C-alpha positions in Angstrom: -0.5 32.3 -28.1 -0.1 31.6 -24.4 -1.6 29.0 -22.0 -3.0 31.8 -19.8 -4.9 33.1 -22.8 -6.4 29.7 -23.4 -7.3 29.4 -19.7 -9.1 32.8 -19.7 -10.9 31.8 -22.9 -12.2 28.6 -21.4 -13.2 30.4 -18.2 -15.3 32.9 -20.1 -16.8 30.2 -22.3 -17.8 28.2 -19.3 -19.0 31.1 -17.1 -20.6 32.9 -20.1 -19.6 36.1 -18.3 -16.4 38.1 -18.3 -16.8 39.3 -14.7 -17.3 35.8 -13.3 -14.5 34.5 -15.4 -12.2 37.1 -14.0 -13.1 36.2 -10.4 -12.4 32.5 -11.3 -8.9 33.2 -12.6 -8.2 35.8 -10.0 -7.3 38.8 -12.3 -9.2 41.9 -13.3 -12.0 41.9 -15.9 -10.0 44.2 -18.0 -7.1 41.9 -17.9 -9.2 39.0 -19.1 -10.7 41.1 -21.9 -7.3 42.3 -23.0 -5.8 38.8 -23.2 -8.8 37.4 -25.1 -8.7 40.3 -27.5 -5.0 39.5 -28.1 -5.9 35.8 -28.7 -8.6 36.8 -31.2 -6.1 39.0 -33.1 -3.6 36.1 -33.3 -6.3 33.7 -34.5 -7.9 36.2 -36.9 -11.4 35.7 -35.6 -13.7 36.8 -32.8 -14.4 34.1 -30.3 -17.3 35.7 -28.4 -20.4 37.6 -29.4 -20.3 40.6 -27.0 -23.6 42.2 -28.2 -25.7 40.8 -25.3 -25.1 40.7 -21.5 -24.1 37.1 -21.8 -20.9 36.2 -23.5 -21.7 33.5 -26.1 -19.4 31.7 -28.3 -19.2 32.5 -32.0 -18.8 29.7 -34.6 -15.1 30.2 -34.4 -15.2 30.1 -30.6 -17.1 26.8 -30.6 -14.5 25.3 -32.9 -11.7 26.5 -30.7 -13.1 25.5 -27.3 -12.3 21.8 -27.2 -8.9 22.4 -28.7 -8.2 24.9 -25.9 -9.3 22.4 -23.3 -7.2 19.7 -24.8 -4.1 22.0 -24.8 -4.6 22.9 -21.1 -5.1 19.2 -20.2 -1.9 18.3 -22.1 0.0 21.0 -20.3 -1.3 19.7 -17.0 -0.3 16.2 -17.8 3.2 17.3 -18.8 3.6 19.2 -15.5 2.4 16.1 -13.5 4.8 13.8 -15.3 7.8 16.0 -14.7 6.7 16.5 -11.1 6.5 12.8 -10.5 10.0 12.2 -11.9 11.3 15.0 -9.8 9.6 13.5 -6.8 11.3 10.2 -7.4 14.7 11.8 -7.9 14.5 13.8 -4.7 12.0 12.0 -2.5 12.1 9.6 0.3 10.1 6.5 1.2 9.5 4.8 4.5 9.0 1.1 4.5 7.8 -1.0 7.5 8.6 -4.6 8.1 7.1 -7.0 10.7 9.6 -7.9 13.5 11.4 -11.2 12.8 10.8 -11.2 9.1 13.5 -13.0 7.1 11.9 -12.8 3.6 14.7 -11.8 1.3 12.4 -10.8 -1.6 11.6 -7.6 0.2 15.3 -6.7 0.4 15.7 -7.7 -3.3 12.9 -5.2 -4.1 14.5 -2.5 -2.1 17.8 -3.1 -3.8 16.3 -3.0 -7.3 14.4 0.2 -6.4 17.6 1.8 -5.1 19.5 0.9 -8.3 16.7 2.4 -10.4 16.2 5.5 -8.2 19.4 6.2 -6.2 18.3 9.6 -5.3 15.4 8.4 -3.2 16.2 8.1 0.5 14.9 4.7 1.9 14.0 4.3 5.5 13.3 0.8 6.9 11.8 0.1 10.3 10.6 -2.9 12.2 7.5 -3.1 14.4 4.6 -5.4 15.1 2.0 -5.7 12.4 -0.8 -3.8 14.2 1.3 -0.8 14.8 2.7 -0.8 11.2 -0.8 -0.9 9.8 -1.8 2.1 11.9 1.3 3.9 10.8 0.4 3.2 7.2 -3.1 4.6 7.8 -1.6 7.7 9.4 0.8 8.2 6.5 4.0 8.0 8.6 4.9 4.7 6.8 4.4 4.5 3.0 4.3 0.7 2.6 4.7 -2.2 5.0 5.1 -5.9 5.0 2.9 -7.2 7.8 1.2 -10.3 9.1 -2.6 -10.0 9.2 -5.7 -12.0 9.6 -7.6 -9.8 7.0 -6.8 -9.9 3.3 -7.3 -6.1 3.0 -7.1 -4.1 6.3 -9.7 -1.3 6.5 -8.8 1.8 4.6 -5.8 0.3 2.9 -4.8 -1.6 -0.3 -2.9 -4.9 0.0 -1.0 -7.5 -1.9 -1.0 -10.9 -0.3 2.4 -12.6 -0.3 1.8 -15.7 1.7 -1.5 -17.3 2.9 -1.0 -20.3 5.2 -2.8 -22.3 7.9 -1.4 -22.5 11.4 0.3 -25.6 12.6 1.7 -26.9 15.9 5.3 -27.9 15.8 6.8 -30.3 18.4 10.1 -32.3 18.7 10.2 -35.9 17.7 10.1 -37.1 21.3 7.1 -35.1 22.3 3.9 -37.1 23.2 2.0 -35.3 20.4 4.6 -36.1 17.7 2.9 -39.4 16.8 -0.5 -37.9 15.7 -1.0 -35.9 12.5 -3.7 -33.5 13.9 -4.7 -31.8 17.1 -7.7 -29.9 18.2 -7.5 -26.5 19.8 -8.9 -27.9 23.0 -6.2 -30.6 23.1 -3.6 -27.9 22.4 -4.8 -25.8 25.3 -3.7 -28.5 27.7 0.0 -27.9 26.7 2.4 -25.0 27.3 2.3 -22.9 24.1 5.0 -20.8 22.5 3.6 -18.2 20.1 4.2 -14.7 18.7 3.0 -11.8 20.8 -0.3 -9.8 20.5 -0.3 -7.4 17.6 1.2 -9.9 15.1 -0.9 -11.4 12.3 -0.2 -15.0 13.4 -1.3 -14.3 17.0 -4.4 -12.6 15.9 -5.5 -15.6 13.8 -4.7 -18.0 16.7 -6.6 -15.9 19.2 -9.6 -15.5 17.0 -9.8 -19.3 16.4 -9.6 -19.9 20.1 -12.2 -17.3 21.0 -14.6 -18.8 18.4 -14.6 -22.0 20.5 -14.7 -20.2 23.9 -11.1 -21.2 24.6 -8.5 -19.0 26.4 -5.2 -20.9 26.4 -2.3 -19.5 28.4 0.7 -18.5 26.2 3.6 -19.7 28.2 6.3 -18.2 26.0 6.3 -15.4 23.5 8.8 -14.3 20.9 8.7 -12.1 17.8 10.8 -14.3 15.6 9.7 -17.7 14.2 13.2 -19.1 14.7 13.1 -18.3 18.4 9.7 -20.0 18.8 11.0 -23.1 17.0 14.1 -23.2 19.3 12.0 -23.1 22.4 9.8 -25.9 21.1 12.9 -28.0 20.1 14.1 -27.8 23.6 10.8 -29.1 25.0 9.8 -25.9 26.7 6.5 -25.6 24.8 4.6 -26.6 21.7 5.1 -24.0 18.9 2.3 -22.4 17.0 3.6 -21.4 13.6 2.6 -21.2 10.0 3.3 -24.2 7.8 6.3 -22.6 6.0 7.8 -21.5 9.3 7.6 -25.0 10.7 9.0 -26.4 7.4 12.2 -24.5 8.0 12.7 -26.7 11.1 11.5 -30.0 9.8 14.9 -31.6 10.8 14.0 -31.2 14.4 10.3 -30.5 14.6 7.2 -32.3 13.5 4.2 -30.3 12.3 0.6 -31.1 13.2 -2.5 -29.7 11.6 -4.8 -27.8 14.0 -8.4 -28.6 13.7 -10.6 -25.5 14.2 -8.0 -23.1 13.0 -8.8 -23.1 9.2 -8.5 -19.3 8.7 -5.1 -18.7 7.2 -2.5 -16.3 8.5 -1.5 -13.8 5.8 1.7 -12.0 5.0 0.9 -8.9 2.9 2.3 -5.7 1.6 -0.1 -2.9 2.6 -0.2 0.8 1.5 -2.7 3.6 1.7 -2.2 5.4 -1.6 -0.1 5.3 -4.8 -0.2 9.0 -5.3 3.5 9.0 -4.2 5.3 7.8 -7.3 8.0 6.2 -5.1 5.3 3.8 -3.7 4.2 2.9 -7.1 7.7 2.1 -8.2 8.5 0.1 -5.1 5.3 -2.0 -5.7 6.5 -2.8 -9.2 9.8 -4.1 -7.9 8.1 -5.9 -5.0 5.7 -7.8 -7.2 8.5 -8.8 -9.4 10.7 -9.9 -6.5 8.0 -12.0 -4.8 6.9 -13.6 -8.1 10.4 -14.9 -8.9 10.8 -18.7 -8.6 11.9 -19.9 -5.2 10.3 -16.9 -3.4 
């Protein structure tokens, strides 16, 4: 008994016609008939009543049909499982990371993935979040860690890693340092250091300002939070950062809550599809890495 015989049997049973079944499996009608005759000899029973123009299942044929379908499904599942493992052994995965990111759990996840699947080639690239999201949509990047103002960007799946409000960070001797809060309008009167357009943090800040009809001038731009904090610490501008970014510099900067900027900035892993088994595996390692205490 061969899988092709079962395939031809199911085709005739579903089409109820040997000619249409032959067209479906792309061989001659005589070839289909011969293989089914061979199957019937092996089973010791006729599977079809051929007395009429329509091929109808006999009692034995009806009993065999679901088992034949199950055997074909099992064979397909076996092929898929082996294909996925082969894909992992020989594949490659391209990972994107927002510029200036210093979150080590992503590197921990990549290292764990590499240990588990050393045959998979890993490519890592930096870019701003908007471009990375578009590359994930286009399929040139498989998975990316990005800053975003939207929990799930259109057309993608996402896992939120961090969700935080924006704050203003100033040195201890700055006139604003003595107050716990600041409005967006008050903030607009000061030189501002912020991340560039295309980053999630900047998108959240720009949207909050636009909602109040404000268009503050960004005096200084940098892609890394540490650089923005350094500029603020030197008194060149007030820094717009997330709460955790500012907390890293609490020894030299004071954080103020921004009234009118309640929407959080998000850091998220985004991907388009998990059909690639390497993406599924890297997501498993990423969830574990980011869930570990201290991350």
